[in-house]
C-alpha positions in Angstrom: 13.3 5.4 -52.8 12.1 3.3 -49.8 8.5 3.9 -48.6 8.9 1.9 -45.5 7.4 3.6 -42.4 10.0 5.1 -40.1 9.2 5.0 -36.4 11.1 6.4 -33.4 10.5 4.7 -30.1 11.3 6.6 -27.0 12.4 3.8 -24.7 12.0 3.3 -20.9 14.7 4.0 -18.3 14.7 0.6 -16.5 16.4 -2.6 -17.7 13.4 -4.9 -17.4 11.1 -2.4 -19.1 13.5 -2.1 -22.0 13.6 -5.8 -22.4 9.8 -5.9 -22.5 9.7 -3.1 -25.0 11.0 -5.6 -27.5 7.6 -7.1 -27.6 6.4 -3.8 -29.2 9.2 -3.9 -31.7 8.5 -7.5 -32.7 4.7 -6.8 -33.0 5.4 -3.8 -35.3 7.7 -5.7 -37.5 5.3 -8.6 -37.8 2.6 -6.3 -38.9 4.9 -4.3 -41.2 8.1 -6.3 -42.0 9.7 -3.3 -43.8 9.2 -0.9 -40.9 12.4 1.0 -39.9 12.6 1.2 -36.0 15.0 3.4 -34.2 15.1 3.5 -30.4 16.0 6.6 -28.3 17.0 5.5 -24.8 19.7 6.0 -22.2 23.2 5.0 -23.3 23.3 2.1 -20.7 20.6 0.3 -22.6 22.5 0.0 -25.9 23.8 -3.5 -25.1 20.1 -4.5 -24.8 18.7 -2.8 -27.9 21.7 -4.0 -30.0 20.6 -7.5 -29.2 17.2 -6.9 -30.7 17.2 -7.6 -34.4 14.1 -5.5 -34.9 16.0 -2.3 -34.0 17.8 -0.5 -36.8 19.6 2.1 -34.8 20.1 2.7 -31.0 20.2 6.5 -30.3 21.7 7.6 -27.0 19.6 10.0 -25.0 22.1 12.7 -23.9 20.1 13.7 -20.8 20.2 11.8 -17.5 17.1 10.3 -16.0 14.9 12.9 -14.3 16.8 15.9 -15.9 15.1 18.4 -18.2 18.0 20.1 -20.1 15.9 21.6 -22.8 18.8 22.8 -24.9 20.3 19.3 -25.1 16.9 17.9 -26.0 16.3 20.6 -28.6 19.7 19.9 -30.3 19.0 16.2 -30.4 15.5 16.8 -31.8 16.8 19.0 -34.6 19.2 16.2 -35.6 16.4 13.6 -35.5 14.2 15.8 -37.6 16.5 15.1 -40.5 15.6 11.4 -40.4 12.0 11.9 -41.6 10.2 9.8 -39.0 6.5 9.1 -39.7 5.7 8.4 -36.1 7.1 8.5 -32.6 5.9 6.1 -29.9 6.7 7.3 -26.4 6.7 4.5 -23.9 7.4 6.4 -20.6 4.5 8.4 -19.2 6.6 11.5 -18.3 6.2 14.9 -19.8 10.0 15.1 -20.4 10.0 11.9 -22.5 7.6 13.5 -25.0 9.7 16.6 -25.6 12.2 15.4 -28.2 9.5 14.0 -30.6 7.6 17.2 -30.4 10.7 19.4 -30.9 11.6 17.2 -33.9 8.2 17.9 -35.5 7.4 14.2 -36.0 3.9 14.1 -37.5 2.3 11.4 -35.3 3.3 11.3 -31.6 1.7 8.5 -29.7 1.6 7.7 -26.0 -0.6 7.1 -23.0 -2.2 10.1 -21.3 0.0 11.3 -18.4 1.7 14.4 -16.9 -0.1 17.0 -19.1 1.4 16.0 -22.4 -1.3 17.6 -24.5 0.4 19.4 -27.4 3.6 17.4 -27.1 1.6 14.2 -28.1 -1.1 14.4 -30.7 -2.2 10.7 -30.6 -3.0 10.4 -26.9 -4.4 7.2 -25.7 -6.5 6.6 -22.5 -5.3 3.5 -20.7 -7.8 0.8 -19.7 -5.9 -1.0 -17.0 -8.4 -3.9 -17.0 -8.0 -4.4 -20.8 -4.2 -4.1 -20.5 -3.1 -5.4 -17.1 0.4 -6.2 -18.1 3.1 -3.6 -18.9 4.1 -5.5 -22.0 0.5 -5.4 -23.3 0.4 -1.6 -22.7 3.6 -1.2 -24.7 2.3 -3.2 -27.6 -1.1 -1.5 -27.6 0.6 1.8 -28.5 1.8 0.3 -31.8 -1.8 -0.5 -32.9 -4.3 2.0 -34.2 -6.2 3.9 -31.5 -9.4 2.5 -32.9 -8.2 -1.1 -32.4 -5.6 -1.1 -29.6 -5.8 -4.9 -29.3 -5.0 -5.4 -32.9 -1.4 -6.5 -32.3 -0.6 -9.6 -30.3 2.3 -9.4 -27.7 5.1 -11.7 -28.7 7.6 -12.4 -26.0 11.0 -10.7 -26.0 13.9 -12.8 -27.3 17.3 -11.2 -27.1 20.1 -12.4 -29.3 23.4 -13.3 -27.6 26.9 -13.3 -29.2 28.3 -16.6 -28.2 31.4 -16.0 -30.4 32.5 -13.8 -27.5 32.2 -16.6 -24.9 35.8 -17.9 -25.1 37.3 -14.4 -24.5 34.7 -13.7 -21.7 35.6 -16.9 -20.0 39.3 -16.0 -20.1 38.6 -12.4 -19.0 36.7 -13.4 -15.9 38.5 -16.6 -15.2 35.5 -18.8 -15.7 35.0 -22.3 -17.0 32.2 -24.4 -18.5 33.3 -27.9 -17.6 30.3 -28.3 -15.2 26.7 -26.9 -15.4 26.3 -23.3 -14.5 23.7 -21.9 -12.0 23.5 -18.1 -12.4 22.3 -16.2 -9.4 20.9 -12.6 -9.6 20.5 -11.6 -6.0 20.2 -7.8 -6.5 17.2 -5.6 -7.1 17.6 -1.9 -7.8 14.1 -1.1 -6.5 14.9 -2.0 -2.9 15.4 -4.7 -0.3 11.7 -5.8 -0.3 12.5 -7.5 -3.6 15.6 -9.3 -2.4 15.6 -13.0 -1.3 18.0 -13.3 1.7 21.7 -14.1 0.9 21.6 -17.0 3.3 18.8 -18.6 1.2 20.8 -18.0 -2.0 23.7 -19.7 -0.3 21.6 -22.7 0.6 20.5 -23.0 -3.0 24.1 -22.6 -4.2 25.3 -25.3 -1.8 22.6 -27.8 -3.0 23.5 -27.3 -6.6 27.3 -27.5 -5.9 26.7 -30.8 -4.2 24.9 -31.9 -7.4 28.0 -31.1 -9.4 27.2 -27.5 -10.5 29.2 -24.3 -10.3 27.7 -20.9 -9.5 28.1 -17.5 -11.2 26.8 -14.5 -9.3 25.7 -11.5 -11.4 24.8 -7.9 -10.5 26.0 -4.4 -10.4 28.6 -2.9 -8.1 25.8 -2.3 -5.6 25.2 -6.0 -5.5 28.9 -6.9 -4.7 28.3 -7.0 -0.9 25.4 -9.4 -1.2 27.4 -11.6 -3.5 30.2 -11.7 -0.9 27.6 -12.5 1.7 26.4 -15.5 -0.3 30.0 -16.8 -0.5 30.5 -16.2 3.2 27.5 -18.4 4.1 29.0 -21.3 2.2 31.4 -24.0 3.6 35.0 -23.2 2.7 35.1 -26.4 0.6 32.4 -25.0 -1.7 33.6 -21.5 -2.2 35.9 -22.4 -5.1 32.8 -23.3 -7.1 31.4 -19.8 -6.8 32.4 -16.9 -9.1 31.3 -13.5 -8.1 30.8 -11.2 -11.2 28.8 -8.5 -9.4 30.3 -5.2 -10.3 32.9 -6.8 -12.6 31.1 -7.2 -15.9 29.7 -4.8 -18.4 26.0 -5.2 -19.2 26.9 -6.6 -22.6 29.2 -9.2 -21.0 26.6 -10.1 -18.4 24.1 -10.8 -21.2 26.4 -13.1 -23.1 27.5 -14.9 -20.0 23.9 -15.4 -18.8 23.1 -16.9 -22.2 25.8 -19.5 -21.4 24.2 -20.5 -18.1 22.2 -23.7 -17.6 19.7 -22.2 -15.1 19.1 -18.8 -13.5 17.5 -17.9 -10.1 16.7 -14.2 -9.7 14.8 -11.7 -7.8 12.3 -9.6 -9.7 14.9 -7.4 -11.5 16.2 -6.4 -14.8 18.5 -9.4 -15.0 15.4 -11.6 -14.5 13.8 -10.2 -17.6 17.1 -10.5 -19.5 17.4 -14.2 -18.5 13.8 -14.9 -19.6 14.4 -13.2 -23.0 17.5 -15.3 -23.5 15.5 -18.4 -23.1 17.3 -19.6 -20.0 15.5 -21.9 -17.5 14.6 -19.3 -14.9 13.1 -19.3 -11.4 12.0 -15.9 -10.4 11.5 -15.2 -6.7 8.8 -12.6 -5.8 8.4 -10.7 -2.6 6.9 -7.2 -2.6 6.0 -7.2 -6.3 3.6 -9.2 -8.4 3.6 -11.3 -11.6 0.3 -9.6 -12.4 2.1 -6.6 -13.9 5.6 -7.4 -15.1 6.1 -11.2 -15.1 9.2 -12.7 -16.8 8.2 -13.8 -20.3 9.5 -17.1 -21.5 8.9 -20.8 -22.1 11.1 -22.1 -19.3 10.0 -19.9 -16.5 8.7 -20.6 -13.0 7.8 -17.9 -10.4 7.9 -18.6 -6.7 6.0 -16.7 -4.1 4.4 -17.4 -0.7 1.3 -15.3 -1.7 0.8 -13.9 1.8 -2.1 -11.6 2.6 0.3 -8.6 2.7 1.6 -9.4 -0.8 2.1 -7.5 -3.0 2.8 -4.3 -1.2 5.1 -2.8 -3.9 7.2 -1.1 -1.2 10.9 -0.6 -1.4 11.2 -1.8 2.3 8.8 -4.1 4.1 6.2 -1.8 5.8 5.7 -4.5 8.5 9.5 -4.8 9.0 9.5 -8.6 9.0 9.8 -9.3 5.3 8.2 -12.7 5.8 7.3 -12.9 2.1 11.0 -13.6 1.4 12.5 -14.7 4.7 9.9 -17.5 5.0 10.3 -18.5 1.4 12.4 -21.6 2.0 15.4 -22.6 -0.3 13.8 -26.0 -0.8 10.9 -24.5 -2.7 13.3 -22.7 -5.1 15.6 -25.8 -5.4 12.6 -27.9 -6.4 11.6 -25.3 -9.0 15.1 -25.3 -10.5 15.2 -29.0 -10.7 11.8 -29.2 -12.3 13.2 -27.0 -15.2 16.5 -28.7 -15.8 17.5 -32.3 -16.3 21.2 -32.0 -15.7 
């Protein structure tokens, strides 16, 4: 009978955070190669966790973000109790996220102190923000003993893509790969203070089209209007080189198509973290947020910011109403960053 340690990770509820959580999974497996890691997370995140070789099983959380639904959590916990987990690591700081491990009777339940979780967690850590300024480091520290929270190094995320799907994806979305692909990710779920203007994305797209590239625009259905706005700012002669996929692809399809791109330009968003974890040459545009907490992690990454005195404000909308941090960030600066990363 296997004696490998079995660990349940309660995952985050945001795309970028889920990508960064892979650093914890990788650190745990490096320290204990036989460890069995299951991840409990929202169903939408399955295309991400299924591209993490360290994860044995992705378990869908049957409760929506922000909802309590104690009966549903209890039923899930009683099923998970049969799996014999040795430890649960709870990455979110909410009280609700700690309920299932407690209901399941998992012996060791680890997480940062927050929202009065005493009793639900029995291995409660006190966060030293100066010691762990990055979110990824905070995730990884929870996998180390409380007596030595820095014991595990934080390896960068590295998602696997399924390029055997590429021919069918190209056919499904009427795409081609006979010229280099610039992927644009102009959305940001958090709010407009993180979104570089569509007219700037269009200037960037036009510069790369003139250099012989094509452009794929990614995002959710909410990002379809900005994708259309980017196309509208282009000369008619260039529009045939732009393919808007916003609101068209599944997350799984978007991941595998991003993996086929030659360069990516993105706001600070979940797709930014996915592109970095896929090893794509990435330019990340920062407005209201900061690289000091959740930077994209990769070898081929450049971040671009004006570093104004009002940055970062971490607001959803510009408190000063002018949004100069992004409006004044010229396309030429981003174009130069892209061309410094790629030789095509």
